[in-house]
N, C-alpha and C positions, 0 to 999 in steps of 0.2 A: 511693278505698278503699285502705287501707294493706295491704301484704303481710304475711302471717304466715309465719315461718320455723321449720322443724323442724331442730334441730341434731344433727349426728352427728360422731364422730371421723373416720370413713372412709366414703366413698361409693364403691361399686363399680358401674360401668355395664356391663350385660350379664351374663346368668347362664349363661355358658359355662365351659369348663374352666379358662380363665385366672383369671376372677374367683373361681371355686370354690376354686382352688388358693391364690390370694393370701388370700382370706377365711379359709381353713382354717389357713394358716400364721400369720396375724395373730392368730387366736383362740387358737392355742397359745402364741404369744409374748406377747400382751397381752390376756388373757381378759376384762378389765374394759372394754375399748374398745367403744364403740357403733359398730356397722358396719351400714350400710344398703345394700341392693342394689336396682337398678331394671332391669327386663327388660320389653321391649315385647311379647314373646310370652306365652302363658299357662302356660308351664312352662320348666324349666331344660334346657339342653343341646339345644335344638331347632334351632339354626341351624348354625354352623360345626362345633360339637361333635357334632352328630347322627350316629349310626352310618352312615346312608346318605349323609351329606353330606361325609364325609372318608375318606381312605384308611385312617386309624385303626388301622394294623396294628402299631404300636409301632416307629416309625422309630429303629432302633438301629444303622444303617449296616452291618448284617451282610450285606445283599444289594443295597443301592441303589448301582448302578454310578456314578451321577452324583456320589457323594461321594468318588470316587477318580479321578485322571486321570494320564495318562502324560506325563511331562515330556520336553523336547526331547532329553535324554540317554538316554531309554529307561527310566528308573526310574519307579516308581509313587509318586505323592504320596498318602499316606493320612491326612494331617493333619486334614482335615475329617471323615473317618470316625471318627477317634479322638475328636474333640471331640463329635460327635453321640452316639457310643456312651457316652462319659463322662456326658453330660447325661441320657441315658436311664437309666443306672445310678442317678443321683441321684433321678430320678422313682420308680424301683422301690423305693429305700430309703424314701422318704417314704410311698409306698403301703403298704409293709410295716409301717411304724410305725403308720399309721392302722388297719390290720387287727389288729395285735398288741395295740393299746391300745383296741380296741372302739369306735373312731370310726366305722368302716364294717365291714360284714359281707359274707360270701359272696363272696370275691374272684373265684371262677370266673364270676360274672355279668359281670365286666368285663375279666378277663385270663385267657388260656389259653396253655399252651405250644404252640409251633408251629415246625417247622423253617423257616429262612429260606434261600433259594437264589438264586443268580445263574445265568442261562442265556444262553449266547451261541452263535451259529452262524457258520461261516466261519473259515478258518485264521487270519486276522489277529486276529479277536476271541478265538479260542481262546488264542492266544499272549498277548494282553493279560490274559485272565482268569488264565492260569497265573502270569504275573508278579505280578498283583494278589494272588493267593492266597499266593504266597511272601512277599510283603511283609507281608501281614496275619497269617498264621498264626504268625509269629515274635513277634507282639505278644500279651501276656497277655490283652488285652481280647477277642481273637478266637480264643482257645484252643479247640481242638476242631473248627475248620473243616476240611472235606475238599474235595478237588478230584478230578474224574474226567472223562475223555473216553471211557470205556469204555461203549459202548451198552448192554451187559448190566447193568452196575451202575446206569446212569441209568434203565433200565426199572424197577429196584427202587425207586429214589428217586422218580421221577415217571412212573408207568405211563401216565397219561392223556396226558402230553406226548409220550411216546415211541411211543405206539400208532400204527402205520401210518406212522411217520416215515421218509422217504427216507434212505438211508445215503450218498447222493452227497456231502453236505456235512458237514464235521466239526462236531460238537456237543460242548460241554463245560459243566460246571456246578460250582459250589461249593455246599456244604451245611453248615449249622451248626445244631445241635439246640437251642441256647439262646435261639432267637427266641421271640416271643410275638405274639398277636393281642390288641389292646386295643379295647374298646368305650368310647370317651370320653364318649359321651352318658350311659351307665349310670353310669360313674364320677362324672361331674359331678353327677348327681342324688343319688347316694349321699352325696357331700360336702355338698351343700346340705341334704339331710335331716338330717345330723348338725349342721350349722350352725344350722338352724332350732330344733333341740332345745336349742341353747346360747344362744338369744335373739337371734341375728342376724336382722334384719328383711328379708325378701325380698318385694319388691313386683312382682308380675307385672302385665301389661297396663298398664305405666307406661313411657311413651316420654320420654326426655330430649330437650328441645327447645333448651336453651341452657345455656352454662356461662360464667360470668365471675367474675373475681377482684375482691373489694372492696378498698377502700383499706387495710383492716386486714390484707390478705393471705389472708383466708378465701375459699373458693370458694362461690359461689352457683349452685345448680343448679335450673333451671326444668324441671319435670316435668309431662307431660300424663297424668292418670289417665284412660286410654281408656274404661274401663268406666263410670265415673261422670261422664265428660265435664267434668272440672274441672282447673284448673291449680294445682299445688302448688309451693312454694319450699322448698328444703332447703339447708343450709349444712354445710360440712365443712372440716377443716384439710387433709385429703388426699383426692384423687379419683383413682381408677384408671379409665381408659377401656378396657374390654375387650369392645368391641361387634363384634368380627370386622371385616368390611368396612365397617361403619358407624362405625368408630372415627375414620376420617380426617375426616369432616365435623365430628364433635364436637371433635376436636383443633383444627381450624381455627377453631371458635367461641371457643376459649380465648384466642386472640390472643397466645399466648406466642411469643417469637422463634424458639424451636425448631420451631414448627409451620410456619414459612415455607419456601418453595421445595421443598415435598414434594407429590407427586401420587400418584395411584393408577391402576393399570391393571387393570380387572376381567377375570377369566377364569372361564368356566363349565365344567362338565364333565359327561360322561355315562359310565356304566358299563354293561357287559353283565352281566346276572345270570342264572345258570343256573336253570332251573325243573325239571330232570330229576334226581331223587334218585339214580339209578344213576350218572350222570355225576359228581355232587357227591361220592359216596363213593369214586370212583377217585382223587381228588386230596387230598393232605394236606400243604400247604406254602404259603408265600408265595414266589412265584417272580418275580424281576425280570429283565427283559431290558435291551437297550440302546436308547436313543432313536435314531430315524432321524437321519441327518446333517441339521443345520439345524433340527431340532425343539427346542423349549425344554425345560428340565429337568422342568417339571411334566407333560410328556407321556410320561415313561418308562413303557413298557407293563409291566403286571404281572398275574399270574394268582394270585388270593388266595383261600385258604380263610379264611372268616370265621365267627365264632360270634356270631349275632345272635338275641337273645331265646332263648338256650339251644338254638339250632338251628344246625346246620352249613350254611353257604351257600358259594357259589362266585361270585366276581366277576372280571371282566376289564376292563381299561381303563388309564388314563382316556382318553377322547376329549375333547380340548379344544374349547371353543366360545367365542363372544363374546356377552355381554349387557351393556348399559350399567348394569345394576343392580350395586350393591355388596354386596347381601345377597340371598339367595333370596327373601326377603319384602320386598325393597327397592323402589325406584322406578326407572322407566325414565329419570328425569332425574338419577340419582345421579352419573354421570360428568360431565355438563355442569355441574352445580352445584358440583362439586369444583374446577373450574378458577377460580382467583382471579387477581388482578393479580400477586401475588408468585410464583405458580408457573406462569404462562402460558408463559414462555420455556422452563421446564424441561419442561413437557408437550409443547410443540411440538418441542423437540429430541428427546424420547423418541419421538414419532411418526415423525420422519424416520429415526432410528436403527433403529427396529423395524418397518420396512416389511415385511421378510420374515416377522416374527412375525405381523403382521396378515394377510398373505396365507395363512400356515399356518392361522390360526384360521378364516378364511373357508372354506378348503378343508375343514376339520374339520366346520364347521357343516353343510355341504351333503352330507356323506357319507351314502349310503344304508345301510340295515341290512346289506345284502349286502356292501358295501364294508367295513363294520366287521367282518363275519364273516370276510372275507379276512384282516384283520389278526389276528383271534383264531386263525385256522388256522396262523399262524406258531408259535403255542404248542400248539394242539390240532389236529393235521392233519385229523382226521375229525369236527370240530365240525359239528353240524347246526343250521341256523337255528331250527328249531322248539323247540330246547332252551334258547334264550336270549332274554331280554327286555331292552329298553333302559330304564335308570333314570337320571333326571336327578340329578346330585350337587349339592353346594353351590357357592356363589360364592366365589372367592378374589380378593383385591385385592393385586396385587403393588406394592410401593413403588417410586416413581420419585423420584430425588433427584439432586442434583449431587454428584459424588464426585471426589476427587483423581485416582484411577486411571482412572475411566471417563469423566470429563468431565461436561458438562451433560446432564441428562435420562437418567441411567443407570437401567435397570430392574433392581431387586434381586429375587433369588429366595429370600430368607430371611425370618426373623422379626426384627423390630426394635423396640426400646423407645425411645420418645421421651419425655423428661422435662424439666420446667422446671428452671432453674438452682437455684432454691430448694428443689427436691424436693417441692413441694406438689402436683404433679399429674404423672401419667405415662399414656402410652397405648401400646398394643401394636398394631403394624401388621405386615402381611405374611402369609406362608403357611407352607409346609413348611420345616422339620420340625415347627413349631408345637406341637401338643398333646403330642407325645411328650417335648418338652423343657420342658413347662410349669413344672415345679418349679424348674429352673435359671433360667429366665427370670424367674419371680416372686421368686426369691432376689436376682436382679440388681436388680429394682425395689426390694426392701427395702434392699439395700446402698446404692443411689443415693438413696433418698428418706427413709430413717430412719437416717442414719449416727450420730446421737447415741444411738441405742438399741443399736447393734451389740454393744458390749462386754458389755452386760447380757444380751442375747439369745443370744450365741454358744453358751453351754453347752447351751441348749435346742435350738438348731439342730443342734448336734453329736449330741444325743440322738436327734433325728428323722432326721438324715442323717449317719451315722458318718464318711463320707468328706469331709464339708464342709471346704473349705480345703486339701485334700490332692490333688495330681495323681495320679490312679489309675495312670497309665501307668508310674510308677516303682515301684509297689508291688504286684507280682503276688500276694503272699499276701493283701493286703487285697482285691484283686479276687475271689479265690477265696472268701474269707470272706463278702464281700457277696453273691456268687452263691448260696452255700449258704444264708445267712440269709434272703435275699429269696425264694428258691425255696420254702423251708419256710413262711415267713409267708404267701406268696401261693398256696401249695398248687400250685405248678407241677410237677406230676408226673402219672403215668398215671391216677391216681384222679380227676383233674380232669374227665376226659371222661365220668364218670358223670353229670355235670350236663346233658349233651346229650340232648335228646329223641330 
């Protein structure tokens, strides 16, 4: 029986924030293109982009201490913080364009203003935070940041954190009011709702089983229609694999040289969620602390006000864990089946190098609730166990690859685009800062994979993202202009809180 093929210009695998962003960008740039999406779950934004499955608070490097580090000469390197912040500004500009041009509505349903803070304890950490503050506040991207080690002022900023806190140890914090809380699941669904109205075909309950390139250079995608129990075949000139942790397996199926010698290390997570409205009301900020010595970057503790379904929530975590699954809805065999002949040595080297990480994850898995409460009490001294529940977050797959600097089997803690030399296929691997930098990352995909269209598309990209192609760092006036315009478009003001129940 011969196969029947359905043709498309573009196929997007996975209905998360990345595919939603790339699909929306391409529909603005090439409205006549036929774009088809396949998602194995029954709705969009339900795996890595789901509000309960990611930190989702708008990673803009305003408070995340792991984006800055002290160099041997004592100075603070803020280059990564600058990069992440600039990427988040690009995302805000694009979202502002979508709201201003009626592509999506009611921005308060996915983004809210929220102070971002860093909190440290102990004299050495206080000195580090002071130096970090001095390095950052001089930069126009971090304008308005404040530093304090005055307990009375800190009580005003973070009353819940300072309540019944011992004064034996120095405490300091930085605070900046231009932070946000972002619900990427809601944003994803808003973008797909708009794309659906523009004729983009979204197929839920469709699992991609194979991807291979024909002799003509076109990609053939084998898809299992789960609901109707049948196999479909689709072809496209360009395929984007945005399936979260599931992307690695699909990338390996493509057989492209760029997919070789890459592995994945799955990390699960848990959060403590407050169930006491009185406690929730006492806190209004995203507060990041410092990771314990030897702990991985994904374990940086934070106490976050969140806005979920128009309701204020309070989360603390994350507590790392280990599961061999690559997706929350994945298989227990995901890790084993990702090991191939070409990446076996890379994976073995990573296992040897990361023995301490493995030990840390095992220790995290067996933590009791009371042990987790002890860690929470470093933030909230008088936290009561009955006020907090444990919630399982999503799965993350950290990229393992061979690098010049790190050698064989280096564990990467970022987001990475892997694309074929001919630009006909691209995949997104990795985790944080992920969703917050989605627009920058998808623009990178467009630049890599559609270079022949860039000259034609550039005016439209500049319309959507005014800072496109310009380093914000050297243009303080442009930064202020972008802050003002995005805040107005996204309604990031006091009135936004009227949406909270």
